[in-house]
C-alpha positions as a Markdown table, in Angstrom:
| # | Residue | x | y | z |
|---|---|---|---|---|
| 1 | Met | 97.5 | -16.1 | 47.2 |
| 2 | Leu | 95.4 | -18.7 | 47.3 |
| 3 | Leu | 92.7 | -19.0 | 44.8 |
| 4 | Arg | 90.2 | -21.0 | 45.6 |
| 5 | Met | 88.7 | -21.6 | 42.6 |
| 6 | Lys | 85.0 | -23.3 | 43.0 |
| 7 | Thr | 83.8 | -26.3 | 41.8 |
| 8 | Trp | 80.9 | -26.1 | 39.5 |
| 9 | Lys | 78.3 | -28.0 | 39.7 |
| 10 | Pro | 75.1 | -28.0 | 37.5 |
| 11 | Asn | 72.2 | -27.2 | 38.8 |
| 12 | Arg | 69.8 | -29.4 | 39.6 |
| 13 | Ile | 66.5 | -29.7 | 38.8 |
| 14 | Arg | 64.3 | -31.4 | 41.3 |
| 15 | Leu | 61.7 | -33.0 | 40.3 |
| 16 | Gln | 58.4 | -33.3 | 41.4 |
| 17 | Asn | 56.6 | -36.4 | 42.5 |
| 18 | Pro | 55.0 | -37.1 | 38.9 |
| 19 | Glu | 51.7 | -38.0 | 40.8 |
| 20 | Ala | 51.6 | -33.8 | 42.1 |
| 21 | Met | 52.8 | -32.7 | 38.5 |
| 22 | Asn | 49.7 | -34.3 | 37.3 |
| 23 | Glu | 47.5 | -33.4 | 39.9 |
| 24 | Lys | 47.0 | -29.7 | 39.5 |
| 25 | Pro | 46.8 | -28.7 | 35.7 |
| 26 | Thr | 44.3 | -31.2 | 36.5 |
| 27 | Val | 42.7 | -29.3 | 39.4 |
| 28 | Ile | 43.4 | -25.6 | 37.5 |
| 29 | Asn | 41.2 | -27.7 | 34.5 |
| 30 | Glu | 38.9 | -27.9 | 36.9 |
| 31 | Leu | 38.6 | -24.8 | 38.3 |
| 32 | Arg | 38.6 | -23.2 | 34.6 |
| 33 | Gln | 36.1 | -25.5 | 34.0 |
| 34 | Leu | 34.3 | -24.3 | 37.2 |
| 35 | Ile | 34.7 | -20.8 | 36.1 |
| 36 | Thr | 33.8 | -20.8 | 32.2 |
| 37 | Glu | 30.5 | -23.2 | 33.8 |
| 38 | Tyr | 29.8 | -20.8 | 36.9 |
| 39 | Phe | 29.7 | -17.8 | 33.9 |
| 40 | Asp | 27.9 | -19.5 | 31.6 |
| 41 | Ala | 25.6 | -20.0 | 34.7 |
| 42 | Arg | 25.5 | -16.5 | 35.5 |
| 43 | Leu | 24.7 | -15.3 | 32.7 |
| 44 | Lys | 22.8 | -17.9 | 31.8 |
| 45 | Leu | 20.4 | -16.0 | 35.2 |
| 46 | Ile | 21.3 | -12.3 | 34.0 |
| 47 | Lys | 19.0 | -13.3 | 30.7 |
| 48 | Leu | 16.3 | -15.1 | 32.1 |
| 49 | Glu | 16.0 | -12.0 | 34.2 |
| 50 | Thr | 15.7 | -10.4 | 31.9 |
| 51 | Phe | 13.2 | -11.0 | 29.8 |
| 52 | Glu | 10.9 | -12.4 | 33.1 |
| 53 | Lys | 11.2 | -8.0 | 33.9 |
| 54 | Ile | 10.3 | -7.2 | 30.1 |
| 55 | Ala | 7.1 | -9.9 | 30.5 |
| 56 | Lys | 6.1 | -7.8 | 33.7 |
| 57 | Val | 6.6 | -4.4 | 32.0 |
| 58 | Thr | 5.0 | -6.4 | 29.0 |
| 59 | Ala | 1.5 | -7.4 | 30.9 |
| 60 | Val | 1.4 | -4.3 | 32.8 |
| 61 | Leu | 2.0 | -2.2 | 30.5 |
| 62 | Phe | -0.9 | -3.9 | 28.6 |
| 63 | Ser | -3.0 | -5.0 | 31.0 |
| 64 | Ser | -3.6 | -0.3 | 31.6 |
| 65 | Leu | -3.6 | 0.1 | 28.0 |
| 66 | Val | -6.7 | -2.1 | 28.3 |
| 67 | Val | -8.4 | -0.9 | 31.3 |
| 68 | Ala | -8.2 | 2.8 | 29.8 |
| 69 | Leu | -9.6 | 1.1 | 26.8 |
| 70 | Leu | -12.5 | 0.0 | 28.8 |
| 71 | Gly | -12.8 | 3.2 | 30.2 |
| 72 | Phe | -11.8 | 5.0 | 27.4 |
| 73 | Phe | -16.0 | 3.1 | 26.4 |
| 74 | Leu | -17.5 | 4.0 | 29.7 |
| 75 | Leu | -16.3 | 7.7 | 29.5 |
| 76 | Phe | -18.0 | 7.9 | 26.0 |
| 77 | Phe | -21.6 | 6.5 | 26.9 |
| 78 | Leu | -21.8 | 8.2 | 29.8 |
| 79 | Ser | -21.0 | 11.5 | 28.4 |
| 80 | Met | -23.6 | 10.7 | 25.9 |
| 81 | Ser | -25.9 | 9.9 | 27.5 |
| 82 | Leu | -25.2 | 13.4 | 29.6 |
| 83 | Gly | -25.1 | 15.0 | 26.1 |
| 84 | Phe | -28.6 | 13.8 | 25.7 |
| 85 | Tyr | -29.4 | 14.0 | 29.5 |
| 86 | Leu | -28.7 | 18.5 | 29.5 |
| 87 | Gly | -30.2 | 18.0 | 26.6 |
| 88 | Lys | -33.5 | 17.8 | 26.9 |
| 89 | Val | -32.9 | 19.7 | 30.4 |
| 90 | Phe | -31.7 | 23.0 | 27.7 |
| 91 | Asp | -35.0 | 21.8 | 25.6 |
| 92 | Ser | -31.2 | 22.1 | 22.9 |
| 93 | Leu | -29.8 | 19.5 | 22.5 |
| 94 | Thr | -26.3 | 21.9 | 20.5 |
| 95 | Leu | -26.3 | 23.2 | 23.9 |
| 96 | Gly | -26.3 | 20.2 | 25.8 |
| 97 | Phe | -23.5 | 18.7 | 23.7 |
| 98 | Leu | -22.2 | 22.0 | 23.5 |
| 99 | Ala | -21.9 | 21.7 | 28.1 |
| 100 | Val | -20.6 | 18.0 | 27.2 |
| 101 | Thr | -17.1 | 19.6 | 25.6 |
| 102 | Gly | -17.0 | 22.6 | 27.8 |
| 103 | Leu | -17.2 | 19.9 | 31.4 |
| 104 | Tyr | -13.7 | 18.0 | 28.5 |
| 105 | Leu | -12.6 | 20.7 | 27.7 |
| 106 | Leu | -12.1 | 22.3 | 31.8 |
| 107 | Leu | -10.2 | 18.9 | 32.2 |
| 108 | Phe | -8.3 | 19.0 | 29.7 |
| 109 | Val | -5.7 | 22.4 | 30.7 |
| 110 | Val | -6.7 | 20.8 | 34.2 |
| 111 | Val | -4.7 | 17.3 | 33.1 |
| 112 | Leu | -2.0 | 19.7 | 30.6 |
| 113 | Leu | -1.2 | 21.3 | 33.2 |
| 114 | Met | -0.5 | 18.1 | 35.6 |
| 115 | Lys | 0.3 | 15.7 | 33.6 |
| 116 | Lys | 3.7 | 15.9 | 35.1 |
| 117 | Asp | 2.5 | 15.5 | 38.8 |
| 118 | Leu | -0.7 | 13.2 | 37.7 |
| 119 | Met | -0.3 | 10.5 | 34.5 |
| 120 | Glu | 3.6 | 10.9 | 34.0 |
| 121 | Lys | 5.2 | 10.1 | 38.4 |
| 122 | Phe | 2.6 | 7.0 | 38.3 |
| 123 | Leu | 3.8 | 5.7 | 35.2 |
| 124 | Ile | 7.5 | 5.6 | 35.6 |
| 125 | Glu | 6.8 | 4.8 | 39.7 |
| 126 | Arg | 4.9 | 1.8 | 37.7 |
| 127 | Ile | 7.0 | 0.8 | 35.1 |
| 128 | Ile | 10.5 | 0.8 | 38.2 |
| 129 | Gly | 8.1 | -0.6 | 40.8 |
| 130 | Glu | 7.5 | -3.7 | 38.7 |
| 131 | Leu | 10.9 | -3.5 | 36.9 |
| 132 | Thr | 12.8 | -3.3 | 40.4 |
| 133 | Lys | 9.7 | -5.8 | 42.7 |
| 134 | Asn | 11.6 | -9.1 | 44.3 |
| 135 | Glu | 10.4 | -12.6 | 44.0 |
| 136 | Gly | 9.9 | -12.7 | 47.6 |
| 137 | Asp | 7.5 | -9.6 | 47.0 |
| 138 | Asp | 5.8 | -12.4 | 44.1 |
| 139 | Glu | 5.7 | -15.5 | 46.7 |
| 140 | His | 4.5 | -12.5 | 49.8 |
| 141 | Ala | 1.8 | -11.2 | 47.2 |
| 142 | Gly | 0.0 | -14.2 | 45.6 |
């Protein structure tokens, strides 16, 4: 029986066009560079958006604080005026200011019982509204 022996031929590595070999690494390098630049730009955009939202919330809180402070002074002087007026009506400053104190005690109890509905929801909705407001909304509002 005859055995046929295969002759050994070394595997030849196909050489590609040298220009194509040089082209692939540069395309990959360019792609890698573009991806890196994209992620850097995206990170900068996220940082800027975060800073903008923090600035908006800070501005809303600060303006709310100023309004609350002015409202406090308005209420304070109106209360003083009401106390003096009721003092003349009752012929006693003590009774006049005691009536104003009773009015504030009643208001305090109402606010204490309804603070979640009145204040907390309002503040939460306002802050979330500022955080989720789109730039397009700002342009239409202004």
